[in-house]
N, C-alpha and C positions, 0 to 999 in steps of 0.2 A: 435198613441200607448200606450199599457198599461205599467202595473208597470213591470219589468221585474223578472223574477222568473227562478234560475239559480237549474236543477234536477242533482241528482250526485246521481247517483242509476246505479252498473251492472250487474243487472237482468233486461234483454232487456222488457220482457212482462212488470213489476212494471214501468219500465220508461216509456213505450208507455202510459200506464194509466193513470200517472200522469200526462203527458203532455196533452194526450188528456183531461182530463177534465179539468187543468187548463189554456190551451187555449179555450175550452168553457166560462170559468168565466171569457175573456176579457184579462189575461196576456200572455205578450211575452215570453214566455218558452224557456229559453237554456239548453242543456242537457250534461252534461258528465259521462263517464265511469268508469272512477278511479280519483285515489287523485290529480296527477300529472296533469291530464286533467285539473278539476274542478280549480284547482289555476289557470292556462294560462287563461280558459274561466273567470273566475274573475276577473279576471287584467286588460284584455283586455275592458272588456263587463261593469263591475261595475253593477251587480243585484243589485236589489232593497230587494232580499231576497231569501237564498240559503237553497234546501231542502238537504239533507245530510245523506246518508247511513252511516252508522258506519263499516260496513264490506267490503271494499273496496279493489281492487289489487292496489299496487303501492306504496298510501299511503293511510292507514284509516281513519276514521273520524276524529276521535283525531288528528292526524296529522295534517289535511286538517285546524280543528278549531284552532288549534293551529296557524299555519301559518297567516290564515286569520285575527285570531284577531290581529298579529303583524302589519298589514296592514288596517284594516279597524274596522269598528262599525255595517255592515251589519248583518243582524239577523240570526241566524242560526236554523232549524228546522231541530233537528238529530232524523235521523228514527235508528233501528235496531231490531233485532232479538231475541235481546238477553233480558229478563226478569231481569236483576238483576241491585238493589239499586246502587252498587259500580259504574257500567257503567256511571247509571242513571249520578250520584253525580260529577264522575267524567268529563262526557262530559259539565256538567254546570258551574264544576270550570274553564274548559279550556275555556267559555266561551259561550256555545251553551244556547240560549234564549229558546229554548223550546226541547220537546222532547216525541214521540213518536213511542211506540213498536209496531211490527209487528206480527201476521195480526190487519189494522186498518183500521177504514173503509173510504173512499175516502168524504164520509161529513162531520167526524170529522178533516179530514185531511185542507178540504180546506176551514172549519172554523176558523183552529185555524193561515192559511195563513192569510186570511184575516182579521184576529184579529192583528196579528202581523204588515201587513203592514198598518193598519188602526193606528198605535201605531208609525209607522213611519209619516205616511204623517203627523197625529196631532201635532208631536215634529216639523217640517218644514212648518207648519204654526203657530206656539206657537212664532218662530223664525223668520219668516218673519213680523211677527206683531208687534213681538219685536222692530224692525227696525224703526218703523215708533214713537214709544211710548219713552218714557221718558224713559233714560238708568236705569237698573235694577243693584243694586250693584254686580259684577263680582267675590268679593271671600268671602268667608268665612271662619273664625277662629274661634279654639279651644285651647287657650294657644299657646304653638308650631306647633300645626296644622294646616296649610293651605290650603284653597280649593280653586284653581280658575275653576271655570267654564265656561270660556272661552275656557284657554287650557283642559278643561278636566281631569285635572289629581289635585293630592294631593301631600302634600310635609310637611316633617316633619323635626323642626330644620333647613329647607332652603335646605334640601336633596329631591329627588321625589321621593317620596313611588311608587313602580313596584305594579300599582292593574288592578284586571282585571274588564271588564267592569262591571259587576253586583257589585263586590265589590264596585267600583269608585259610583253605584248607590246608595245601602246600605248604602254608608259610609255618602254619603250624603242627604238621609233621615235622618238619625238618628240626623244628624248638626243640618240641616232646624228644628228639634221637639225634641232639646235638652233637660231632665229633663220629658219627657214623656215617659210611659211604653206602649210597645209594646207587642200582643202576636204573635208569630210565626206565626200564620195564617193573621193576620193584616200586619205584614211584606209583608209577601208573595203575598197576594192581591197587595199591594199600590207600592210595589218595581221590583214586578215578574208580574204581573197585574193576575184577574182573571182568564184568562184564561189557566194560567200555570196549569199542569197535576203532576209535583211535590209535593212531600211531606214536610211536615215541617223540615225533616232532612237537606233537603237544605239551610235552615237558618241555623240551627247549625253549616255548614260546612263554611260557608261564614263569620259566627261570628268570628267562629274559625282562620281562615286564616286571618281576618282583625284584630283580636288581636294581631297575631304575629307579624304583621306590623306596627303596632302604640300603641301598648301597650310599658310601660318601662318591665315590667312582664305580660307576656301572661297570668301566671297562678294564678296572682292576678288582674284583669284589674280593671282598675281606670276610664276609659271612658266607655268602653261597661259592663255593669254591670249586672249580671244574678240577673232578681225579680223574686225571688221563687213563685212558683203556676202561673206564670203569662208568662213570655219571658224576653224581655230584654230591657233595657236602657239608653241611652247615658247623660254620666255626664257631662257637661260644664265646 
């Protein structure tokens, strides 16, 4: 049986087209026509990826994403008919992993799905390989900031910091590469992946949110500093 893809779409024609093409690619396709049904199916079937329409009855895509992120790290590809940067940034802030604006080509959607699932599979393979190798350090620290890789969480002065999935990924990348400046484009490629379609504004938003959570004074950051003309650097 192939990897499970949950398609959440209230337009029957689009849902059928997505289901048909994903099935042809070898995926096991689950469907839902509204937000409440999507959460029920996700909880019962535990899909490997969710293709999620933004405009849904019952609960919209933002609400579904917010709830899913509290319960799992399943990759989410959000679909919308609205080409609004605010919507894109909000969706990504809530935890969506990628974004496609309608109308989209089926070929592009399938490529995004394949790339996202490939990253999931690689992560599982690396984790499995790690079980047979010498254990790696499972914590990183920078002063009073501690990152626990096993628990996938960060704490400040012993208190857990409430981070969204991509905020954690970005913070981890910064700490692992402390002292080195990165452009926004490099951060997009390293943290979000080269297939990601969002712009550099996404990086700025996540940096702003991280600063609000880990800096003593977010207006004058001492950890994630801006490098004029380049991008950002994490000071250890």
